[in-house]
Predicted model as a PDB file, atoms N, CA, C, CB and O in Angstrom, pLDDT in the B-factor column:
MODEL        1                                                                  
ATOM      1  N   MET A   1       0.930  -0.726  -0.104  1.00 78.00           N  
ATOM      2  CA  MET A   1      -0.178  -0.060   0.013  1.00 78.00           C  
ATOM      3  C   MET A   1       1.153   1.482   0.000  1.00 78.00           C  
ATOM      4  CB  MET A   1      -1.416  -0.597   1.598  1.00 78.00           C  
ATOM      5  O   MET A   1       2.210   1.719   0.584  1.00 78.00           O  
ATOM      6  N   THR A   2       0.260   2.209  -1.051  1.00 91.00           N  
ATOM      7  CA  THR A   2       1.489   3.500  -0.818  1.00 91.00           C  
ATOM      8  C   THR A   2       0.886   4.545  -0.084  1.00 91.00           C  
ATOM      9  CB  THR A   2       2.104   4.275  -2.284  1.00 91.00           C  
ATOM     10  O   THR A   2      -0.248   4.971  -0.303  1.00 91.00           O  
ATOM     11  N   MET A   3       1.822   5.040   0.974  1.00 95.00           N  
ATOM     12  CA  MET A   3       1.559   5.808   2.186  1.00 95.00           C  
ATOM     13  C   MET A   3       1.276   7.445   1.174  1.00 95.00           C  
ATOM     14  CB  MET A   3       3.172   5.713   3.546  1.00 95.00           C  
ATOM     15  O   MET A   3       2.063   7.842   0.315  1.00 95.00           O  
ATOM     16  N   ILE A   4      -0.060   8.181   1.588  1.00 97.00           N  
ATOM     17  CA  ILE A   4       0.147   9.464   0.921  1.00 97.00           C  
ATOM     18  C   ILE A   4       0.757  10.350   2.078  1.00 97.00           C  
ATOM     19  CB  ILE A   4      -1.275  10.090   0.266  1.00 97.00           C  
ATOM     20  O   ILE A   4       0.439  10.238   3.262  1.00 97.00           O  
ATOM     21  N   THR A   5       1.671  11.240   1.576  1.00 98.00           N  
ATOM     22  CA  THR A   5       2.315  12.222   2.314  1.00 98.00           C  
ATOM     23  C   THR A   5       1.761  13.631   2.487  1.00 98.00           C  
ATOM     24  CB  THR A   5       3.487  12.321   1.795  1.00 98.00           C  
ATOM     25  O   THR A   5       1.226  14.073   1.470  1.00 98.00           O  
ATOM     26  N   VAL A   6       1.772  14.567   3.727  1.00 98.00           N  
ATOM     27  CA  VAL A   6       0.806  15.493   3.911  1.00 98.00           C  
ATOM     28  C   VAL A   6       1.551  16.525   4.602  1.00 98.00           C  
ATOM     29  CB  VAL A   6      -0.407  14.992   4.626  1.00 98.00           C  
ATOM     30  O   VAL A   6       1.810  16.276   5.779  1.00 98.00           O  
ATOM     31  N   VAL A   7       1.931  17.573   4.156  1.00 98.00           N  
ATOM     32  CA  VAL A   7       2.051  18.401   4.529  1.00 98.00           C  
ATOM     33  C   VAL A   7       0.711  19.758   5.799  1.00 98.00           C  
ATOM     34  CB  VAL A   7       2.527  18.517   3.314  1.00 98.00           C  
ATOM     35  O   VAL A   7       0.071  20.709   5.348  1.00 98.00           O  
ATOM     36  N   VAL A   8       0.737  19.346   7.124  1.00 98.00           N  
ATOM     37  CA  VAL A   8      -0.137  20.282   7.551  1.00 98.00           C  
ATOM     38  C   VAL A   8       0.163  21.614   8.388  1.00 98.00           C  
ATOM     39  CB  VAL A   8      -0.921  19.593   8.182  1.00 98.00           C  
ATOM     40  O   VAL A   8       0.811  21.692   9.432  1.00 98.00           O  
ATOM     41  N   ALA A   9      -0.505  22.707   7.633  1.00 97.00           N  
ATOM     42  CA  ALA A   9      -0.272  24.141   8.387  1.00 97.00           C  
ATOM     43  C   ALA A   9      -1.645  24.876   8.625  1.00 97.00           C  
ATOM     44  CB  ALA A   9       0.726  25.192   7.440  1.00 97.00           C  
ATOM     45  O   ALA A   9      -2.611  25.191   7.929  1.00 97.00           O  
ATOM     46  N   ASP A  10      -1.313  24.984   9.784  1.00 97.00           N  
ATOM     47  CA  ASP A  10      -2.403  26.194  10.974  1.00 97.00           C  
ATOM     48  C   ASP A  10      -1.773  26.707  11.840  1.00 97.00           C  
ATOM     49  CB  ASP A  10      -3.619  25.616  11.952  1.00 97.00           C  
ATOM     50  O   ASP A  10      -0.775  26.171  12.322  1.00 97.00           O  
ATOM     51  N   ASP A  11      -2.179  27.732  12.175  1.00 95.00           N  
ATOM     52  CA  ASP A  11      -1.584  28.823  13.060  1.00 95.00           C  
ATOM     53  C   ASP A  11      -2.231  28.573  14.237  1.00 95.00           C  
ATOM     54  CB  ASP A  11      -1.773  30.319  12.601  1.00 95.00           C  
ATOM     55  O   ASP A  11      -2.023  29.287  15.218  1.00 95.00           O  
ATOM     56  N   HIS A  12      -3.208  27.385  14.272  1.00 96.00           N  
ATOM     57  CA  HIS A  12      -4.144  27.190  15.295  1.00 96.00           C  
ATOM     58  C   HIS A  12      -3.515  25.658  15.643  1.00 96.00           C  
ATOM     59  CB  HIS A  12      -5.889  27.343  14.780  1.00 96.00           C  
ATOM     60  O   HIS A  12      -3.545  24.645  14.945  1.00 96.00           O  
ATOM     61  N   PRO A  13      -2.855  25.900  17.176  1.00 96.00           N  
ATOM     62  CA  PRO A  13      -2.020  24.360  17.089  1.00 96.00           C  
ATOM     63  C   PRO A  13      -3.023  23.115  17.528  1.00 96.00           C  
ATOM     64  CB  PRO A  13      -0.547  24.321  18.308  1.00 96.00           C  
ATOM     65  O   PRO A  13      -2.840  21.931  17.243  1.00 96.00           O  
ATOM     66  N   PHE A  14      -3.941  23.571  18.161  1.00 97.00           N  
ATOM     67  CA  PHE A  14      -5.174  22.314  18.522  1.00 97.00           C  
ATOM     68  C   PHE A  14      -6.021  22.111  17.334  1.00 97.00           C  
ATOM     69  CB  PHE A  14      -6.330  22.741  19.845  1.00 97.00           C  
ATOM     70  O   PHE A  14      -6.924  21.292  17.509  1.00 97.00           O  
ATOM     71  N   PHE A  15      -5.971  22.518  16.460  1.00 96.00           N  
ATOM     72  CA  PHE A  15      -6.681  22.298  15.273  1.00 96.00           C  
ATOM     73  C   PHE A  15      -5.691  21.930  14.587  1.00 96.00           C  
ATOM     74  CB  PHE A  15      -7.453  23.341  14.689  1.00 96.00           C  
ATOM     75  O   PHE A  15      -6.175  21.396  13.589  1.00 96.00           O  
ATOM     76  N   ARG A  16      -4.144  21.883  14.505  1.00 97.00           N  
ATOM     77  CA  ARG A  16      -3.029  21.416  13.618  1.00 97.00           C  
ATOM     78  C   ARG A  16      -2.853  19.593  13.859  1.00 97.00           C  
ATOM     79  CB  ARG A  16      -1.482  22.382  14.122  1.00 97.00           C  
ATOM     80  O   ARG A  16      -2.790  18.612  13.118  1.00 97.00           O  
ATOM     81  N   ASP A  17      -2.824  19.854  15.345  1.00 97.00           N  
ATOM     82  CA  ASP A  17      -2.321  18.787  15.898  1.00 97.00           C  
ATOM     83  C   ASP A  17      -3.713  17.595  15.777  1.00 97.00           C  
ATOM     84  CB  ASP A  17      -1.742  19.237  17.492  1.00 97.00           C  
ATOM     85  O   ASP A  17      -3.578  16.405  15.492  1.00 97.00           O  
ATOM     86  N   GLY A  18      -5.215  18.403  16.120  1.00 97.00           N  
ATOM     87  CA  GLY A  18      -6.446  17.206  15.618  1.00 97.00           C  
ATOM     88  C   GLY A  18      -6.501  16.977  14.070  1.00 97.00           C  
ATOM     89  O   GLY A  18      -7.018  15.917  13.718  1.00 97.00           O  
ATOM     90  N   VAL A  19      -6.010  17.879  13.029  1.00 97.00           N  
ATOM     91  CA  VAL A  19      -6.197  17.036  11.952  1.00 97.00           C  
ATOM     92  C   VAL A  19      -4.712  16.190  11.553  1.00 97.00           C  
ATOM     93  CB  VAL A  19      -6.770  17.991  10.734  1.00 97.00           C  
ATOM     94  O   VAL A  19      -4.639  15.075  11.034  1.00 97.00           O  
ATOM     95  N   SER A  20      -3.831  16.886  11.873  1.00 97.00           N  
ATOM     96  CA  SER A  20      -2.442  15.647  11.870  1.00 97.00           C  
ATOM     97  C   SER A  20      -3.238  14.348  12.163  1.00 97.00           C  
ATOM     98  CB  SER A  20      -1.007  15.881  13.335  1.00 97.00           C  
ATOM     99  O   SER A  20      -3.304  13.493  11.281  1.00 97.00           O  
ATOM    100  N   ARG A  21      -3.990  14.115  13.647  1.00 96.00           N  
ATOM    101  CA  ARG A  21      -3.792  13.192  14.338  1.00 96.00           C  
ATOM    102  C   ARG A  21      -4.858  12.218  13.430  1.00 96.00           C  
ATOM    103  CB  ARG A  21      -3.984  13.518  15.907  1.00 96.00           C  
ATOM    104  O   ARG A  21      -4.628  11.039  13.162  1.00 96.00           O  
ATOM    105  N   GLY A  22      -6.008  12.933  13.039  1.00 96.00           N  
ATOM    106  CA  GLY A  22      -7.208  12.303  12.291  1.00 96.00           C  
ATOM    107  C   GLY A  22      -6.524  11.810  10.590  1.00 96.00           C  
ATOM    108  O   GLY A  22      -7.053  10.866  10.005  1.00 96.00           O  
ATOM    109  N   LEU A  23      -5.794  12.276  10.197  1.00 96.00           N  
ATOM    110  CA  LEU A  23      -5.470  11.885   8.686  1.00 96.00           C  
ATOM    111  C   LEU A  23      -4.712  10.409   8.911  1.00 96.00           C  
ATOM    112  CB  LEU A  23      -4.346  13.171   7.812  1.00 96.00           C  
ATOM    113  O   LEU A  23      -4.851   9.454   8.146  1.00 96.00           O  
ATOM    114  N   THR A  24      -3.864  10.417  10.138  1.00 95.00           N  
ATOM    115  CA  THR A  24      -3.047   9.661  10.391  1.00 95.00           C  
ATOM    116  C   THR A  24      -3.772   8.190  10.722  1.00 95.00           C  
ATOM    117  CB  THR A  24      -2.262  10.292  11.374  1.00 95.00           C  
ATOM    118  O   THR A  24      -3.236   7.136  10.380  1.00 95.00           O  
ATOM    119  N   THR A  25      -4.863   8.233  11.324  1.00 95.00           N  
ATOM    120  CA  THR A  25      -5.147   7.254  11.878  1.00 95.00           C  
ATOM    121  C   THR A  25      -5.787   6.309  10.580  1.00 95.00           C  
ATOM    122  CB  THR A  25      -6.009   7.630  13.103  1.00 95.00           C  
ATOM    123  O   THR A  25      -6.138   5.156  10.832  1.00 95.00           O  
ATOM    124  N   SER A  26      -5.919   6.852   9.190  1.00 89.00           N  
ATOM    125  CA  SER A  26      -6.384   6.125   8.019  1.00 89.00           C  
ATOM    126  C   SER A  26      -5.642   4.744   7.915  1.00 89.00           C  
ATOM    127  CB  SER A  26      -6.151   6.994   6.722  1.00 89.00           C  
ATOM    128  O   SER A  26      -6.077   3.723   7.384  1.00 89.00           O  
ATOM    129  N   GLY A  27      -4.397   4.932   8.551  1.00 93.00           N  
ATOM    130  CA  GLY A  27      -3.387   3.892   8.123  1.00 93.00           C  
ATOM    131  C   GLY A  27      -2.650   4.183   6.706  1.00 93.00           C  
ATOM    132  O   GLY A  27      -1.546   3.723   6.416  1.00 93.00           O  
ATOM    133  N   ARG A  28      -3.379   4.962   5.930  1.00 96.00           N  
ATOM    134  CA  ARG A  28      -2.897   5.482   4.604  1.00 96.00           C  
ATOM    135  C   ARG A  28      -2.163   6.827   4.069  1.00 96.00           C  
ATOM    136  CB  ARG A  28      -3.896   5.466   3.983  1.00 96.00           C  
ATOM    137  O   ARG A  28      -1.791   7.213   2.961  1.00 96.00           O  
ATOM    138  N   ILE A  29      -2.129   7.419   5.542  1.00 97.00           N  
ATOM    139  CA  ILE A  29      -1.656   8.913   5.030  1.00 97.00           C  
ATOM    140  C   ILE A  29      -0.532   8.963   6.427  1.00 97.00           C  
ATOM    141  CB  ILE A  29      -3.227  10.454   4.950  1.00 97.00           C  
ATOM    142  O   ILE A  29      -0.858   8.558   7.543  1.00 97.00           O  
ATOM    143  N   ARG A  30       0.662   9.473   6.133  1.00 97.00           N  
ATOM    144  CA  ARG A  30       1.871  10.183   6.949  1.00 97.00           C  
ATOM    145  C   ARG A  30       2.187  11.618   6.807  1.00 97.00           C  
ATOM    146  CB  ARG A  30       3.128   9.561   6.609  1.00 97.00           C  
ATOM    147  O   ARG A  30       2.707  12.160   5.832  1.00 97.00           O  
ATOM    148  N   VAL A  31       1.864  12.073   7.737  1.00 98.00           N  
ATOM    149  CA  VAL A  31       2.068  13.549   8.049  1.00 98.00           C  
ATOM    150  C   VAL A  31       3.563  13.821   8.039  1.00 98.00           C  
ATOM    151  CB  VAL A  31       1.433  13.967   9.486  1.00 98.00           C  
ATOM    152  O   VAL A  31       4.215  13.150   8.839  1.00 98.00           O  
ATOM    153  N   VAL A  32       4.250  14.722   7.243  1.00 98.00           N  
ATOM    154  CA  VAL A  32       5.693  14.249   6.954  1.00 98.00           C  
ATOM    155  C   VAL A  32       5.910  15.586   7.744  1.00 98.00           C  
ATOM    156  CB  VAL A  32       6.387  13.957   5.177  1.00 98.00           C  
ATOM    157  O   VAL A  32       7.088  15.729   8.072  1.00 98.00           O  
ATOM    158  N   GLY A  33       5.000  16.697   8.170  1.00 98.00           N  
ATOM    159  CA  GLY A  33       5.735  18.280   8.540  1.00 98.00           C  
ATOM    160  C   GLY A  33       4.432  19.286   8.989  1.00 98.00           C  
ATOM    161  O   GLY A  33       3.378  19.514   8.395  1.00 98.00           O  
ATOM    162  N   GLU A  34       4.897  19.735  10.154  1.00 98.00           N  
ATOM    163  CA  GLU A  34       3.408  19.971  10.294  1.00 98.00           C  
ATOM    164  C   GLU A  34       4.073  22.148  10.420  1.00 98.00           C  
ATOM    165  CB  GLU A  34       2.363  18.765  12.286  1.00 98.00           C  
ATOM    166  O   GLU A  34       5.254  22.431  10.620  1.00 98.00           O  
ATOM    167  N   ALA A  35       3.218  22.978  10.282  1.00 97.00           N  
ATOM    168  CA  ALA A  35       3.877  24.300  10.182  1.00 97.00           C  
ATOM    169  C   ALA A  35       2.661  25.402  10.565  1.00 97.00           C  
ATOM    170  CB  ALA A  35       4.550  24.532   8.559  1.00 97.00           C  
ATOM    171  O   ALA A  35       1.484  25.138  10.323  1.00 97.00           O  
ATOM    172  N   GLU A  36       3.064  26.620  11.167  1.00 96.00           N  
ATOM    173  CA  GLU A  36       2.258  27.107  12.350  1.00 96.00           C  
ATOM    174  C   GLU A  36       2.059  28.740  11.249  1.00 96.00           C  
ATOM    175  CB  GLU A  36       3.346  27.155  14.328  1.00 96.00           C  
ATOM    176  O   GLU A  36       1.364  29.707  11.560  1.00 96.00           O  
ATOM    177  N   ASP A  37       2.732  28.624  10.229  1.00 95.00           N  
ATOM    178  CA  ASP A  37       2.371  30.013   9.386  1.00 95.00           C  
ATOM    179  C   ASP A  37       2.830  29.262   8.042  1.00 95.00           C  
ATOM    180  CB  ASP A  37       3.374  31.716   9.847  1.00 95.00           C  
ATOM    181  O   ASP A  37       3.316  28.150   7.836  1.00 95.00           O  
ATOM    182  N   GLY A  38       2.472  30.331   7.220  1.00 94.00           N  
ATOM    183  CA  GLY A  38       3.138  29.872   5.565  1.00 94.00           C  
ATOM    184  C   GLY A  38       4.639  29.973   5.199  1.00 94.00           C  
ATOM    185  O   GLY A  38       5.120  29.422   4.209  1.00 94.00           O  
ATOM    186  N   VAL A  39       5.278  30.660   6.006  1.00 94.00           N  
ATOM    187  CA  VAL A  39       6.827  30.840   5.828  1.00 94.00           C  
ATOM    188  C   VAL A  39       7.216  28.978   6.186  1.00 94.00           C  
ATOM    189  CB  VAL A  39       7.652  32.312   7.255  1.00 94.00           C  
ATOM    190  O   VAL A  39       7.851  28.218   5.454  1.00 94.00           O  
ATOM    191  N   GLN A  40       6.763  28.755   7.150  1.00 96.00           N  
ATOM    192  CA  GLN A  40       7.348  27.540   7.718  1.00 96.00           C  
ATOM    193  C   GLN A  40       6.768  26.660   6.145  1.00 96.00           C  
ATOM    194  CB  GLN A  40       6.588  26.982   9.602  1.00 96.00           C  
ATOM    195  O   GLN A  40       7.456  26.279   5.198  1.00 96.00           O  
ATOM    196  N   ALA A  41       5.353  26.557   6.344  1.00 96.00           N  
ATOM    197  CA  ALA A  41       4.859  25.642   5.382  1.00 96.00           C  
ATOM    198  C   ALA A  41       5.517  25.523   4.028  1.00 96.00           C  
ATOM    199  CB  ALA A  41       3.568  25.944   5.182  1.00 96.00           C  
ATOM    200  O   ALA A  41       5.446  24.444   3.439  1.00 96.00           O  
ATOM    201  N   LEU A  42       5.955  26.226   3.657  1.00 95.00           N  
ATOM    202  CA  LEU A  42       6.583  26.715   2.355  1.00 95.00           C  
ATOM    203  C   LEU A  42       8.351  25.507   2.515  1.00 95.00           C  
ATOM    204  CB  LEU A  42       6.854  29.045   2.475  1.00 95.00           C  
ATOM    205  O   LEU A  42       8.815  24.453   2.080  1.00 95.00           O  
ATOM    206  N   ASP A  43       8.667  26.551   3.356  1.00 95.00           N  
ATOM    207  CA  ASP A  43       9.947  25.551   3.515  1.00 95.00           C  
ATOM    208  C   ASP A  43       9.383  23.575   3.406  1.00 95.00           C  
ATOM    209  CB  ASP A  43      10.733  26.023   5.466  1.00 95.00           C  
ATOM    210  O   ASP A  43       9.637  22.696   2.582  1.00 95.00           O  
ATOM    211  N   LEU A  44       8.560  23.597   4.684  1.00 97.00           N  
ATOM    212  CA  LEU A  44       8.091  22.303   4.195  1.00 97.00           C  
ATOM    213  C   LEU A  44       7.853  21.314   2.936  1.00 97.00           C  
ATOM    214  CB  LEU A  44       7.285  22.378   4.507  1.00 97.00           C  
ATOM    215  O   LEU A  44       8.152  20.134   2.754  1.00 97.00           O  
ATOM    216  N   ILE A  45       7.341  22.064   2.320  1.00 96.00           N  
ATOM    217  CA  ILE A  45       6.996  21.921   1.233  1.00 96.00           C  
ATOM    218  C   ILE A  45       7.790  21.478   0.049  1.00 96.00           C  
ATOM    219  CB  ILE A  45       6.553  22.820   1.099  1.00 96.00           C  
ATOM    220  O   ILE A  45       7.442  20.764  -0.891  1.00 96.00           O  
ATOM    221  N   ARG A  46       9.199  22.191   0.356  1.00 94.00           N  
ATOM    222  CA  ARG A  46      10.021  22.546  -0.445  1.00 94.00           C  
ATOM    223  C   ARG A  46      10.764  21.101   0.234  1.00 94.00           C  
ATOM    224  CB  ARG A  46      10.621  24.201  -0.421  1.00 94.00           C  
ATOM    225  O   ARG A  46      10.334  20.061  -0.266  1.00 94.00           O  
ATOM    226  N   SER A  47      11.705  20.956   1.190  1.00 96.00           N  
ATOM    227  CA  SER A  47      12.094  19.919   1.615  1.00 96.00           C  
ATOM    228  C   SER A  47      11.117  18.712   1.710  1.00 96.00           C  
ATOM    229  CB  SER A  47      12.601  20.247   2.667  1.00 96.00           C  
ATOM    230  O   SER A  47      11.365  17.567   1.333  1.00 96.00           O  
ATOM    231  N   GLN A  48      10.288  19.034   2.119  1.00 97.00           N  
ATOM    232  CA  GLN A  48       9.414  16.981   1.710  1.00 97.00           C  
ATOM    233  C   GLN A  48       8.620  16.489   0.591  1.00 97.00           C  
ATOM    234  CB  GLN A  48       8.124  16.462   2.783  1.00 97.00           C  
ATOM    235  O   GLN A  48       8.106  15.400   0.335  1.00 97.00           O  
ATOM    236  N   GLN A  49       8.682  17.838  -0.117  1.00 96.00           N  
ATOM    237  CA  GLN A  49       8.060  17.420  -1.415  1.00 96.00           C  
ATOM    238  C   GLN A  49       6.761  16.306  -0.948  1.00 96.00           C  
ATOM    239  CB  GLN A  49       9.366  16.634  -2.493  1.00 96.00           C  
ATOM    240  O   GLN A  49       6.570  15.207  -1.469  1.00 96.00           O  
ATOM    241  N   PRO A  50       6.058  16.839   0.020  1.00 97.00           N  
ATOM    242  CA  PRO A  50       4.502  16.118   0.029  1.00 97.00           C  
ATOM    243  C   PRO A  50       3.761  15.881  -1.314  1.00 97.00           C  
ATOM    244  CB  PRO A  50       3.452  17.058   0.857  1.00 97.00           C  
ATOM    245  O   PRO A  50       4.037  16.354  -2.416  1.00 97.00           O  
ATOM    246  N   ASP A  51       2.706  14.996  -0.946  1.00 97.00           N  
ATOM    247  CA  ASP A  51       1.813  14.674  -2.490  1.00 97.00           C  
ATOM    248  C   ASP A  51       0.584  15.901  -1.814  1.00 97.00           C  
ATOM    249  CB  ASP A  51       0.992  12.368  -2.863  1.00 97.00           C  
ATOM    250  O   ASP A  51      -0.077  16.658  -2.525  1.00 97.00           O  
ATOM    251  N   VAL A  52       0.531  15.851  -0.641  1.00 97.00           N  
ATOM    252  CA  VAL A  52      -0.659  16.947  -0.624  1.00 97.00           C  
ATOM    253  C   VAL A  52      -0.317  17.991   0.440  1.00 97.00           C  
ATOM    254  CB  VAL A  52      -2.190  16.264  -0.247  1.00 97.00           C  
ATOM    255  O   VAL A  52      -0.182  17.536   1.576  1.00 97.00           O  
ATOM    256  N   ALA A  53      -0.145  19.350   0.273  1.00 97.00           N  
ATOM    257  CA  ALA A  53      -0.030  20.210   1.081  1.00 97.00           C  
ATOM    258  C   ALA A  53      -1.787  20.442   1.693  1.00 97.00           C  
ATOM    259  CB  ALA A  53       0.788  21.442   0.313  1.00 97.00           C  
ATOM    260  O   ALA A  53      -2.738  20.714   0.960  1.00 97.00           O  
ATOM    261  N   LEU A  54      -1.849  20.245   3.219  1.00 97.00           N  
ATOM    262  CA  LEU A  54      -2.944  21.259   3.640  1.00 97.00           C  
ATOM    263  C   LEU A  54      -3.065  22.131   4.334  1.00 97.00           C  
ATOM    264  CB  LEU A  54      -3.697  20.951   3.987  1.00 97.00           C  
ATOM    265  O   LEU A  54      -2.963  22.031   5.557  1.00 97.00           O  
ATOM    266  N   LEU A  55      -3.416  23.637   3.459  1.00 96.00           N  
ATOM    267  CA  LEU A  55      -2.977  24.735   4.087  1.00 96.00           C  
ATOM    268  C   LEU A  55      -4.438  26.004   4.668  1.00 96.00           C  
ATOM    269  CB  LEU A  55      -1.844  25.356   2.872  1.00 96.00           C  
ATOM    270  O   LEU A  55      -5.320  26.487   3.958  1.00 96.00           O  
ATOM    271  N   ASP A  56      -4.233  26.177   5.905  1.00 95.00           N  
ATOM    272  CA  ASP A  56      -5.112  26.940   6.700  1.00 95.00           C  
ATOM    273  C   ASP A  56      -4.917  28.470   5.638  1.00 95.00           C  
ATOM    274  CB  ASP A  56      -4.534  27.000   8.596  1.00 95.00           C  
ATOM    275  O   ASP A  56      -3.788  28.916   5.437  1.00 95.00           O  
ATOM    276  N   GLN A  57      -5.982  29.043   5.124  1.00 94.00           N  
ATOM    277  CA  GLN A  57      -6.411  30.237   3.952  1.00 94.00           C  
ATOM    278  C   GLN A  57      -5.720  31.728   4.887  1.00 94.00           C  
ATOM    279  CB  GLN A  57      -8.697  30.348   3.635  1.00 94.00           C  
ATOM    280  O   GLN A  57      -5.190  32.751   4.452  1.00 94.00           O  
ATOM    281  N   GLN A  58      -5.967  31.355   6.065  1.00 93.00           N  
ATOM    282  CA  GLN A  58      -5.661  32.570   6.890  1.00 93.00           C  
ATOM    283  C   GLN A  58      -4.561  32.270   8.080  1.00 93.00           C  
ATOM    284  CB  GLN A  58      -7.069  33.106   7.547  1.00 93.00           C  
ATOM    285  O   GLN A  58      -4.859  32.078   9.259  1.00 93.00           O  
ATOM    286  N   MET A  59      -3.520  32.270   7.651  1.00 90.00           N  
ATOM    287  CA  MET A  59      -2.413  32.379   8.799  1.00 90.00           C  
ATOM    288  C   MET A  59      -1.558  33.511   8.791  1.00 90.00           C  
ATOM    289  CB  MET A  59      -1.491  31.252   8.780  1.00 90.00           C  
ATOM    290  O   MET A  59      -1.687  34.196   7.777  1.00 90.00           O  
ATOM    291  N   PRO A  60      -0.673  33.938   9.663  1.00 86.00           N  
ATOM    292  CA  PRO A  60       0.648  34.503   9.576  1.00 86.00           C  
ATOM    293  C   PRO A  60       1.157  34.744   8.801  1.00 86.00           C  
ATOM    294  CB  PRO A  60       1.367  34.124   9.928  1.00 86.00           C  
ATOM    295  O   PRO A  60       0.799  33.933   7.947  1.00 86.00           O  
ATOM    296  N   GLY A  61       2.291  35.765   8.135  1.00 84.00           N  
ATOM    297  CA  GLY A  61       3.374  35.722   7.488  1.00 84.00           C  
ATOM    298  C   GLY A  61       2.756  35.440   5.909  1.00 84.00           C  
ATOM    299  O   GLY A  61       2.334  36.412   5.282  1.00 84.00           O  
ATOM    300  N   LEU A  62       2.719  34.039   5.276  1.00 89.00           N  
ATOM    301  CA  LEU A  62       1.761  34.389   4.036  1.00 89.00           C  
ATOM    302  C   LEU A  62       0.398  33.101   4.430  1.00 89.00           C  
ATOM    303  CB  LEU A  62       2.806  34.080   2.120  1.00 89.00           C  
ATOM    304  O   LEU A  62       0.513  31.996   4.962  1.00 89.00           O  
ATOM    305  N   ASP A  63      -0.689  33.735   3.971  1.00 91.00           N  
ATOM    306  CA  ASP A  63      -1.431  32.597   4.126  1.00 91.00           C  
ATOM    307  C   ASP A  63      -1.532  31.604   3.177  1.00 91.00           C  
ATOM    308  CB  ASP A  63      -2.517  32.907   4.364  1.00 91.00           C  
ATOM    309  O   ASP A  63      -0.848  31.784   2.170  1.00 91.00           O  
ATOM    310  N   GLY A  64      -2.018  30.875   3.213  1.00 92.00           N  
ATOM    311  CA  GLY A  64      -2.705  29.425   2.133  1.00 92.00           C  
ATOM    312  C   GLY A  64      -2.215  29.975   0.909  1.00 92.00           C  
ATOM    313  O   GLY A  64      -1.147  29.725   0.351  1.00 92.00           O  
ATOM    314  N   ILE A  65      -3.088  30.722   0.574  1.00 93.00           N  
ATOM    315  CA  ILE A  65      -3.194  31.215  -0.941  1.00 93.00           C  
ATOM    316  C   ILE A  65      -1.708  31.672  -1.363  1.00 93.00           C  
ATOM    317  CB  ILE A  65      -4.341  32.587  -1.118  1.00 93.00           C  
ATOM    318  O   ILE A  65      -0.926  31.066  -2.096  1.00 93.00           O  
ATOM    319  N   ARG A  66      -1.522  32.951  -0.679  1.00 94.00           N  
ATOM    320  CA  ARG A  66       0.343  32.448  -1.386  1.00 94.00           C  
ATOM    321  C   ARG A  66       0.963  31.791  -1.185  1.00 94.00           C  
ATOM    322  CB  ARG A  66       1.397  32.991  -1.363  1.00 94.00           C  
ATOM    323  O   ARG A  66       1.851  31.640  -2.024  1.00 94.00           O  
ATOM    324  N   THR A  67       0.990  30.875   0.088  1.00 93.00           N  
ATOM    325  CA  THR A  67       1.865  29.772  -0.087  1.00 93.00           C  
ATOM    326  C   THR A  67       1.748  29.157  -1.468  1.00 93.00           C  
ATOM    327  CB  THR A  67       1.600  28.761   0.949  1.00 93.00           C  
ATOM    328  O   THR A  67       2.734  29.117  -2.204  1.00 93.00           O  
ATOM    329  N   THR A  68       0.471  28.635  -1.871  1.00 93.00           N  
ATOM    330  CA  THR A  68       0.272  27.697  -2.891  1.00 93.00           C  
ATOM    331  C   THR A  68       0.946  28.671  -4.199  1.00 93.00           C  
ATOM    332  CB  THR A  68      -1.500  27.189  -3.020  1.00 93.00           C  
ATOM    333  O   THR A  68       1.762  28.387  -5.077  1.00 93.00           O  
ATOM    334  N   LEU A  69       0.206  29.919  -3.883  1.00 93.00           N  
ATOM    335  CA  LEU A  69       1.174  30.476  -5.592  1.00 93.00           C  
ATOM    336  C   LEU A  69       2.645  30.455  -5.392  1.00 93.00           C  
ATOM    337  CB  LEU A  69       0.884  32.382  -6.183  1.00 93.00           C  
ATOM    338  O   LEU A  69       3.301  30.446  -6.433  1.00 93.00           O  
ATOM    339  N   LYS A  70       3.383  30.444  -4.131  1.00 92.00           N  
ATOM    340  CA  LYS A  70       4.652  30.491  -4.070  1.00 92.00           C  
ATOM    341  C   LYS A  70       5.191  28.835  -4.626  1.00 92.00           C  
ATOM    342  CB  LYS A  70       5.037  30.984  -2.495  1.00 92.00           C  
ATOM    343  O   LYS A  70       6.157  28.633  -5.362  1.00 92.00           O  
ATOM    344  N   VAL A  71       4.403  27.928  -4.126  1.00 90.00           N  
ATOM    345  CA  VAL A  71       4.928  26.670  -4.761  1.00 90.00           C  
ATOM    346  C   VAL A  71       4.376  26.511  -6.114  1.00 90.00           C  
ATOM    347  CB  VAL A  71       4.592  25.424  -3.938  1.00 90.00           C  
ATOM    348  O   VAL A  71       5.014  25.636  -6.699  1.00 90.00           O  
ATOM    349  N   ARG A  72       3.523  26.967  -6.779  1.00 90.00           N  
ATOM    350  CA  ARG A  72       3.225  26.976  -8.491  1.00 90.00           C  
ATOM    351  C   ARG A  72       4.521  27.409  -8.769  1.00 90.00           C  
ATOM    352  CB  ARG A  72       1.924  28.087  -9.231  1.00 90.00           C  
ATOM    353  O   ARG A  72       5.272  26.625  -9.349  1.00 90.00           O  
ATOM    354  N   GLU A  73       5.027  28.831  -8.371  1.00 89.00           N  
ATOM    355  CA  GLU A  73       5.867  29.838  -9.059  1.00 89.00           C  
ATOM    356  C   GLU A  73       7.339  28.681  -9.001  1.00 89.00           C  
ATOM    357  CB  GLU A  73       5.979  31.654  -8.050  1.00 89.00           C  
ATOM    358  O   GLU A  73       8.219  29.062  -9.772  1.00 89.00           O  
ATOM    359  N   ASN A  74       7.645  27.561  -8.331  1.00 77.00           N  
ATOM    360  CA  ASN A  74       8.811  27.241  -8.172  1.00 77.00           C  
ATOM    361  C   ASN A  74       8.799  25.980  -8.783  1.00 77.00           C  
ATOM    362  CB  ASN A  74       9.248  27.327  -6.892  1.00 77.00           C  
ATOM    363  O   ASN A  74       9.787  25.245  -8.767  1.00 77.00           O  
ATOM    364  N   SER A  75       7.916  25.736  -9.232  1.00 66.00           N  
ATOM    365  CA  SER A  75       7.299  24.159  -9.852  1.00 66.00           C  
ATOM    366  C   SER A  75       7.636  23.904 -11.586  1.00 66.00           C  
ATOM    367  CB  SER A  75       5.265  24.147  -9.668  1.00 66.00           C  
ATOM    368  O   SER A  75       7.269  22.868 -12.140  1.00 66.00           O  
TER     369      SER A  75                                                      
ENDMDL                                                                          
END                                                                             
């Protein structure tokens, strides 16, 4: 079975932790990084190359939309 790798980014630690825990319970998803803002998320996405990045739309630094645009610029 192929694992799906995910980066989770949200500025609320309880929400971020809950999402990460929920995703990993499926047994098919591996969370390869968690970020509290868009800058950290961008660094993790670049270094970990996840299959999926789950980004909060409203985060400090870079929001989820601007983070997505930066990822697309570099691909």
